[in-house]
Structures are given as structure tokens and as C-alpha cells.
Steps between C-alpha positions, in 0.01 A plus 500: 500500500678360809407632843745590775465598865745720690554423867706684762555449874305740724755591764239667722265203531731210419266394218519564128371763261373380162386669184202389297583266213670694222482395136842552348638380164768271645734430790746765377231769524407375847864515613541855367180606678623344825835678476317831446271427797804443721657829392175687571460330838857590592423868443209481745667267751559667835793355689762248409455149376432295190202541269406175326240428232430142390339430164269197507353330195149353478607183682625717790861406425753779556661581167698814586627683807568874481684642799667823603681588822429839655811655653543816701825642369619858541473700181775745594689658782430831667746714691 
């Protein structure tokens, strides 16, 4: 089974955050997992900005980029 690594910028340190190698059936499964990781990170993200997760294959080549922009938009008006 192919192995994939997820990598994301660490905005606090300027470095990167990486997962352990994950065994997933194929690149499609890795992409779906990355998209889910981005959605989960966005829920926990404090502040505005962009959350990015790169999917790397065993040769360390980036094969997918999942990204979501966090916006602070008003959800309604109050009088």
C-alpha cells in the first residue's frame, strides 16, 4: 500500500508540521484525507489566514495541495 505524508506550515515557528507516514490505498484516498484535515484545521484555527496541507508521496514529491481561507465575516446584523 502506498505511503503518504501530510505537511503544513507552522505559522508560529515558521517551520513545518508533519504527520507520520500514512498508508492509504491510493492518491485519491490521500487527497480526500488531506481535504478533511484542512476542514478540521479550519475549525480550530484562531484568527484569519489560509490553512494549507500538502500531500507528499514516498519520494517527497508534492502530489496534492488542500487549502482553505479563513475569513471573518459577520453572520448577521443586530439593532
